C-alpha positions in Angstrom: 164.5 121.9 140.1 161.4 124.0 140.5 159.3 123.0 143.5 156.7 124.4 146.0 158.1 124.4 149.5 155.9 124.6 152.5 157.7 126.8 155.0 155.4 126.8 158.0 152.3 125.1 159.4 150.2 128.3 159.0 148.6 127.2 155.7 149.1 127.5 152.0 150.0 131.2 152.1 153.4 130.1 153.3 154.0 127.9 150.2 157.0 129.2 148.3 158.2 128.6 144.8 161.9 127.7 144.8 164.2 127.0 141.9 167.1 125.2 143.5 165.4 122.1 145.1 167.7 119.0 144.7 166.5 116.3 142.3 165.8 113.3 144.4 167.5 109.9 143.7 165.5 106.6 143.6 166.6 104.1 146.3 166.0 100.3 146.1 162.5 99.5 145.0 161.8 103.1 143.9 161.5 105.0 140.6 162.2 108.6 139.8 159.3 110.3 137.9 159.5 113.4 135.8 156.3 115.1 137.0 154.0 116.3 134.2 150.9 117.0 136.4 150.4 117.0 140.2 147.0 116.7 141.8 145.8 119.1 144.4 144.0 117.5 147.4 142.6 118.4 150.8 145.4 116.4 152.3 147.8 119.1 151.1 145.9 121.6 153.1 145.8 119.4 156.2 149.5 119.0 156.0 150.0 122.7 155.5 148.0 123.4 158.6 149.7 120.7 160.7 146.5 118.8 161.2 147.5 115.7 159.2 148.5 113.0 161.7 152.2 112.2 161.2 152.5 114.7 158.4 155.8 116.2 157.2 157.5 119.0 159.1 158.5 122.3 157.3 160.3 123.1 155.3 159.2 120.3 152.9 158.3 120.0 149.2 154.5 119.8 149.2 152.1 117.7 147.3 151.2 114.0 147.5 149.8 113.0 144.1 151.6 113.2 140.8 151.6 111.6 137.3 154.5 111.6 134.9 157.2 109.7 133.1 159.6 107.2 134.8 163.2 108.4 134.1 165.2 106.2 136.4 164.7 103.1 138.5 166.4 102.0 141.7 167.9 98.6 142.5 165.5 95.7 142.4 162.8 97.4 140.3 161.3 95.3 137.6 158.5 95.9 135.1 158.8 99.7 135.2 161.3 100.8 132.5 162.2 104.4 131.8 159.6 105.9 129.5 156.7 104.3 131.3 154.0 106.8 132.4 152.6 106.3 135.9 150.6 107.9 138.7 151.2 107.5 142.3 151.0 109.0 145.9 153.9 110.0 148.1 152.2 110.8 151.4 155.3 112.5 152.8 155.1 115.1 150.1 157.3 116.0 147.1 154.7 116.0 144.3 154.7 119.7 143.7 158.0 119.6 141.9 159.6 118.7 138.6 160.8 115.3 139.9 159.3 112.9 142.5 160.5 109.5 143.9 157.8 106.9 144.2 157.8 103.3 145.6 157.7 101.2 142.4 155.0 99.0 144.0 152.7 102.1 144.4 153.2 103.4 140.8 150.1 102.7 138.8 150.3 102.8 135.0 148.5 105.6 133.3 145.7 103.9 131.3 146.5 103.5 127.6 145.5 106.4 125.5 145.2 108.8 128.5 147.3 111.9 129.0 149.1 111.9 132.3 146.9 114.6 133.8 143.8 112.6 132.9 144.8 109.9 135.4 144.8 112.3 138.4 142.3 111.0 140.9 142.9 107.4 139.9 144.8 106.6 143.2 143.3 109.2 145.6 139.8 110.5 144.8 138.2 107.6 143.0 139.4 104.8 145.4 138.2 106.9 148.3 134.8 107.4 146.8 134.5 103.8 145.9 135.7 102.5 149.3 133.2 104.8 151.0 130.3 103.5 148.8 131.0 99.8 148.5 133.0 97.8 151.1 132.4 100.3 153.9 129.2 102.0 153.0 127.4 98.9 151.6 125.5 100.8 149.0 122.7 98.9 147.2 120.3 99.7 144.4 117.3 101.6 145.6 119.0 103.1 148.6 119.5 106.8 149.1 123.0 108.3 149.4 123.8 111.8 150.7 127.1 113.1 149.3 128.8 116.1 150.8 131.1 118.3 148.7 129.5 116.7 145.7 131.2 119.2 143.3 134.7 118.3 144.4 136.9 115.6 142.8 135.9 112.9 145.2 132.3 114.0 145.4 131.9 114.0 141.6 133.3 110.4 141.5 131.0 109.4 144.3 127.9 110.8 142.5 128.8 109.0 139.3 129.4 105.7 140.9 126.4 105.8 143.3 124.1 106.4 140.3 125.8 103.4 138.5 125.0 101.2 141.5 121.3 102.3 141.3 121.2 104.6 144.3 119.1 107.8 144.6 121.7 110.6 145.1 121.2 113.7 147.2 124.1 115.9 146.5 125.1 118.8 148.8 127.0 121.7 147.2 127.2 125.4 147.2 124.6 127.1 145.0 127.0 128.1 142.3 128.0 124.5 141.9 124.6 122.9 141.5 124.5 122.7 137.7 127.9 120.9 137.7 126.5 118.3 140.1 123.1 117.9 138.2 125.1 117.2 135.1 126.5 114.2 136.8 123.1 112.7 137.3 122.3 113.7 140.9 118.6 113.2 141.7 118.4 116.0 144.2 120.8 118.9 144.8 120.6 120.8 148.1 122.4 123.8 149.4 125.4 122.8 151.6 125.2 126.3 153.2 121.5 126.0 154.0 120.2 126.6 157.5 119.1 122.9 158.1 120.7 120.4 155.8 119.3 117.4 157.8 115.7 118.8 157.5 116.2 119.0 153.7 117.3 115.4 153.5 114.5 114.2 155.7 112.0 116.1 153.5 113.3 114.4 150.4 113.2 111.0 152.0 109.7 111.2 153.5 111.2 111.5 157.0 113.2 108.3 156.7 116.7 109.8 156.2 119.5 108.7 153.9 120.7 105.1 154.0 124.3 106.2 153.5 126.0 109.5 154.0 129.4 110.3 152.6 130.8 112.8 155.0 133.8 115.0 154.2 132.6 118.4 155.3 133.6 118.1 159.0 133.0 120.6 161.7 129.4 121.2 162.6 128.3 119.4 159.5 129.0 116.0 161.1 126.1 116.4 163.5 123.9 117.3 160.5 125.1 114.2 158.7 124.2 112.0 161.7 120.8 113.6 161.9 120.2 113.1 158.2 121.0 109.3 158.3 118.3 106.7 158.6 118.0 105.5 162.2 119.5 102.1 163.2 120.5 101.0 159.7 121.9 104.3 158.4 125.7 104.5 157.7 127.9 107.6 157.9 131.3 107.1 156.3 133.6 109.9 157.4 136.6 110.5 155.2 137.4 114.2 155.5 137.4 117.1 157.9 137.6 120.1 155.5 135.5 122.2 158.0 137.5 121.3 161.0 137.1 118.9 163.9 133.8 117.8 165.3 132.8 116.2 168.6 130.5 113.2 168.8 129.8 111.7 172.3 128.6 108.3 173.3 125.4 110.0 174.6 124.8 111.3 171.1 125.0 107.8 169.6 122.9 106.2 172.3 120.1 108.8 172.6 120.2 111.1 169.6 121.8 109.5 166.5 121.4 105.7 166.4 123.5 105.2 163.3 126.7 103.4 162.1 129.7 105.8 162.0 132.6 104.5 159.9 136.0 106.2 159.6 137.9 106.0 156.3 141.5 106.9 155.6 142.6 105.5 152.3 146.2 105.3 153.3 145.4 103.2 156.4 143.0 101.1 154.4 145.9 100.2 152.0 148.2 99.3 154.9 145.8 97.6 157.3 143.4 95.9 154.8 145.2 95.4 151.5 142.7 92.7 150.5 139.9 95.2 150.8 141.9 97.8 148.9 142.7 95.2 146.2 138.9 94.6 145.8 138.3 98.3 145.5 140.9 98.6 142.8 139.6 95.6 141.0 136.1 97.0 141.1 137.4 100.3 139.8 139.2 98.6 136.9 135.8 97.2 135.9 134.2 100.6 136.1 136.9 102.0 133.9 136.5 99.1 131.4 132.8 99.7 131.3 133.1 103.4 130.7 131.5 104.4 134.0 134.7 106.2 134.9 136.7 107.9 132.2 139.7 110.3 131.8 139.6 113.1 134.3 139.5 116.7 133.1 141.3 118.7 135.9 141.7 122.4 135.8 145.4 122.9 135.2 147.5 125.7 136.7 151.2 126.5 136.6 153.2 125.4 139.6 153.7 129.1 140.6 149.9 129.4 141.1 149.9 126.7 143.8 149.4 128.9 146.8 146.5 130.6 145.1 144.9 127.3 144.0 145.2 125.8 147.5 143.7 128.9 149.1 140.7 128.7 146.7 140.3 125.0 147.5 140.4 125.8 151.2 137.7 128.5 150.7 135.6 125.9 148.8 135.6 128.1 145.7 136.6 125.4 143.3 134.8 122.7 141.2 136.2 119.3 140.2 139.8 118.2 140.2 142.7 120.7 140.3 146.2 120.2 139.1 149.6 121.9 138.9 152.0 121.7 136.0 155.7 122.0 137.1 
């Protein structure tokens, strides 16, 4: 089968299209999915750079998120017959291929009436945004939320949901992406490349700072996020490190940034706090039923374009959800 194989830990430039990858076989409790669309995520970049804790070692078939049709089921699988359309995550990779094996318990049905690619984000971007806003971030109506990378797939979902919950949204994005974010309803849009992001947020909040910051930028931006948060009661939920690692000391938190810092990894949340994740998915089902969230409209590319698409994502040159068709 056709697949994208990561051959080193030097980044997406060492992603190779191969035509002879073996079709995997589903084991007990697993299903084999014919992939029709694979989501592109920052996790793919982290794995390609070797910065994802416990990530796969090269050579490996890349990609963690895929949607498609169930074509075979392993022993003990019930309720997922061949022909069903599902979306799921395989954190060890394998999604950038024509076929993918998923745990049956983690295969989520594609909503009725949706094309497979329209469900991309349903198990990665949207739950991450919702978990950061609600159970961890504690967003409430009337509060101010700063959302980094607001034009990305997770950021766009966060803007939409934060507005639904009655928050005032300050969206940070590159200048060329501002219109896309405004169209989602952001109250204020600021330049993520500006000289002093924290000062921009403090100016927009009358010096008080944001009640909640959704931090995925990483690098030096983490310090700006801490400075932009409201003192004592402000929360900074960190769920990404696209710009690299950052250092926060205990001195910083005692004397400089008296805020709540909360780490979020959606995979760990699923494993360690399944009841919290269950509540997130229940809330998301309600948002889907109410029309707050609807079918995704990812930008689709051929599988062979994967290295180029990932390089553009790494350079922050993309808007919205990206997907590959195998």
